[in-house]
N, C-alpha and C positions, 0 to 999 in steps of 0.2 A: 504494500499500499504506499502510495506517495505521501510524504509528510509536508506539513505547512507550518509556518511560524504561528504561534498562538495569537489570535485576534487579527491576523492579517486578512485582507479582503478574500483571499483564496480559502483561508481557514473558515471564515464566516460562511462562505458559500457551501463548503463541504459539510459543515455542521447543519445548515439548512437542508441539504440533500439527505443527510442521515436522519434528521428529524422527520422529514416527509416519508422516507422509506419506512421508518419505524411505525409511523401512524398508519400507513397503508398495510403493513404486515400485521400489526397487533391491535390496531384501533387506537383511539385517543385515550390515553391513560387518565386516571384521576389522581389528584395529589391531595394529601391531607392539609397541606399548608399552601396558601396563596400569598405570594410575595411579589411586589413591584419595586424593583431596586435600580437606581441609577448609579453608575460608576464612572469615575474619571480615573483612567489608568495612565500613570506617568512613566517616564523613562522607557518609552517604546523603542525597541532596537531598529525598527524599519521605518521610522518617521521622525519628524522634527517637532511634532506637536503632541500634546496629551490626546488620548483617545477617549471619546465618550461612548459608553456601552450601557445597555440596560439588560436586566434579567426580569422576566415576567413569567410567573408560573400559573397565571389565571387561565391559560389555555389547556391546562392539564399536564404540562411537562415544563421543564426548565428551558425557557426560550431565551437565547442569548442573541442580541442584535445590536447593531450600531445605532447610536442616537441616544435620546433621553426621553423618558416618559413624563407627561404632564402631571400624572397622579401618583408618582412614586411615593412609597411609604418610608423609604430609607435611602440615603445617599452615602456612597463610600468613595473615598479618594485613596488609591492604592498604587504602589509601584508594580511594574510589569512582572517581575520575577515572583513576587508574592502572589499576584493574581493568578499566574500560571500554576504555582504550587497548589493553590487552593482549588481552583476550578478544573484543572486537568488532572492533577495527582490526588485530589481530594484530601490534601494534607491540612487537616484542621489545626494541628499543632503549629504549623507555619503561620496560620492566620492568627492564632492566639499570641505567638511570639511577636509577630509584626504589630499587632494591636498594642501589646504591652510596651513596645519600643517606640511607638508613635508613627510607624510606617503606614498604618491604616488609620484614617480619620473617618468617623461615622457620625452622621446626623440622622435623626428620625427615630422610627420605632425599632429599637435594638432587639426587642423580643421576637420580631419576625426573623431576624438573622439567626437567632438562637434556635428557633423552631426549624428553620431550613437546615441548620447544621445537624440536627437530630435525624433528618431524613436521608442525608447523604453520607455514605460510608464506603471506603475503599475495600472493606472486607466483603468477601462473597461475590465480587463482580464476576460475571461469566462473559465469555467472548461475544455473546449475543446482546449484552446490555449496551445501551447507547453510550453510557459513560465510558465503557471499555473501548468502544469504537472511536470515540472522540480522543481518548488518550492515544490510541494507535495512530491517528492521523496527525498528531501534533509533534512538530519538530522541537 
C-alpha cells in the first residue's frame, strides 16, 4: 500500500476513500459519543502555514476533514508530531504528555475529548478496522 504524509491532501483523500468503502461494506456505524472538534495543527512538514482540520463524529464515524466547523464543541491547537501520534498511532499517553507540557492547548468542552479517548484504543485492532487501514497508509 502506498503511504502518504499525515494530513497531506493525498492522505485526506485516501482517508475519504477508506471511509466511503467502509460505509459501503459495513453500513454506517453508530457511535456512543458525538464530538465536533476543530484543530489547528502546527509545524506541518509539507507546508509553511498551520493546518486547520476538524473531527466530526455526528455522522456515525470519526470524520477527519480540512477546514473548521461553525458549531465545534472543543478546539485544540497541537503540533504535527503529537497529532500524528494521537490520531494515527492512537497513543493516548503522547496526548497526555503533550497536554501536561503545554504542547496541546484546549478550549471548550474537555469532557467530550475524554469521552472520545475512552472509545479509541490501539489494543485489539484487526486489519479490517478503518483505524488499522489509516495507520497502514500513513507515512
